[in-house]
N, C-alpha and C positions, 0 to 999 in steps of 0.2 A: 836287364840281366846285370849290366855293369853297375846300375844304381845301387843294388844291395851291397856291393863290395865297398861302397863309399859311405854307407850309413854306419852309425855307431851301434854298439850292442844294445844300448838303452832304447834307441829308436826301434830296432828290430823287435825287442822284447815287447814294447808297447803295441806294435802292429800284430804280433803273434797272439796277444791277449785280447784283441779286438772282439767284443761279443758278436758283432755282425759276421766276422770271419768264422767264429765257432758255430754260429747258427747255420750258415751256409754249408759248412762241412757236415753237420748233422743231417741236413736235408739231402745232401749229395750221398752220404753214407746209406741212408734209408732207400733212396732211389736205386742205387747201384746194387744193393743186396736183393731188392725185389726183382730187378731185371736179370740178375744172375739166375734166380730160381726159374723165371719164365724162359730164358734162352737155353738153359741146359736141357730142359724138357723138350723144347721145340727143336733144338739141334739134333737130339737123339732121334726124335720122331721123324724129322725131315732128312736125316742122313747128310746134314750139311756141316762141312768142316768150318766154314766161315761162322755159322751161328755158334758152334761149340767153342771156337776160338774167341768169339765176342763174349760169350758167357764167362769164359775164364778171365777175360779182360775186366768184365764187370766185378767179378770176385776180387781180383787183384786191386782194382780201384777202391772197392769198399774197405779192404784191408789198409790201403794207403791212407784213406781219409781217417780211419781209426788211429793210425800211427800219428798223423798230423795233429789230431785232437789230443793225443797223449803227450806230445812234446811241446804243445803250444805253451808259451810262457817260460820255457827253459832257456838256458844260455844258448847263444848262437852256435857254439861248437856242437852241442847236443842235437840241435835242430838240423845242423848240417850232416851229422852222422845218421840221423833218421832218414834224411833225404838220400843218403848213400845207400841205405837198405832198399829204399823205394826204387832207386835207379837200377840196382842189381835185379830187383823183381821185374822191372820193365824189360831188362836185357834177357833174363831167363824166359819170360813170356814170349819175346820175339823169336828167340832161338827155338822154343818148343813149337810155336805155330809154323815156323819154317820147316821143321822136321815133319810135323804132322801133315803139311801140304804135300811134301814129297812122298810120304807114306800113302796118302790118298791117291796120288798119281800112279803109284806102283800097284796098289791093290784094287783100285777102282772104287767109284762112289756113284750114288744115284740120288742127288739132292732134289728136293721138291721146291720148285721155284715159287709156288704160291705161298707156302709157309715162310720161306726165306723173305719174300717181299713184305708180308704182313708183320712179321716179328721185327724185321729190319726197320720198317717204318716206325714202329713203336719205340724201338731202341734209339732211333735217330731223334725222335721228339724228346725223349728223356735226356739224352746226352746234350742236345742243344740247350735245353732248359738249364741243365747243370752248368754248362759252359758259360751261358749268359750270366748266371748268378756269380760265377767265379771271375768273370772278366775284369771287374773292378779291382780284384785282388791279385792280378797276374804279375805285378812287380813286387819285389821284396827278396827275402832270403831264398836259398835253394829249396827249403822245405815247402814254402809257399809256391814258388815257381814250378816245382815238380807236380804239384796238384793241378795247376793250370795246364801244364803240358799234357798230362794224362787226359784231362777233359777235352782239350783241343783235339788231340789225336783220336779220341773216341768218336767225336762228332764227324771228323773226316773219314774215319774208318766205317762208320755206318752209311755214309753216302756210297762208299765202295761196296758195302754189302748189298745195297739196292741195285747197283750196277751189276753185281754178280747175279742177283735174282733175275734181272732182265736178260742177262747173257744165257743163263741156264734155260730160261723160258724160250728164248729165241732159237737157241741151237739144239736144245734137247740133250746137251752133253754136260759133263761135270767140270770141264776145265775152267770155266769162269769162276766157279766156287773156289777152286784150288788156287787160281791166279790171284784173286782178291785176298785170300788167306796169306799169300806171300807178301802182298803189299802191306797188310796189317803188321806182319812181322817186321818189315822194314821200318814202319812208323815207330814201333816200340823200341827198336834198336837205336834209331836216330834220336828219339826222345831221351833215352837213357844216357847217351853220350853228352847231350846238352846239360843234363843235371850233373853228371860226373865232373864236367869242366867247372861248373859253378861251385860244387862242393869243395873241390880242390882249392879254389880261391878263398872260400870262406874259412876253411880250416887253417889256411895259411894266415889269414887275417886274424882269426880268433887266437 
């Protein structure tokens, strides 16, 4: 994190234009867009707040990867501003999931554990694959780091989805689904604060 604050703009520009970085972003964009379509349908069918929240997260990540591709090669200040937009998106997502979990607690929900487990496993495989592709690019400016943080949080979040599926299956109640949705909200909010801090430093440096 601190490394990017010490690098020059020329070094950052070269890293942002790395064709390997762009290729990984395109693959991540396609994978996340496809999983959004899968999970939104499964979440509605299974009445699962966690799957719907994860589907929205996939959509947000796809948009974030598209933004990163759009600003790659631009000056550090512009990439930092793009990361600021992405951090705000992560924050909004976290707050929305938190509110939706509370809503589900008040109104009641009947999630299907089998669907949650199956789709959660598929989502985990996709997110781990994306995170592994992005691991080598985890250091750098706020724009690049925000992409890594999103992918890291997604993989962790999907493990929690599987725990929720087991909880729903074992208890026959909806609270594990709602509890994990709250954890996912916390991950998004925490990740956004990390990016906000680095963006502030990079804008001051630029």
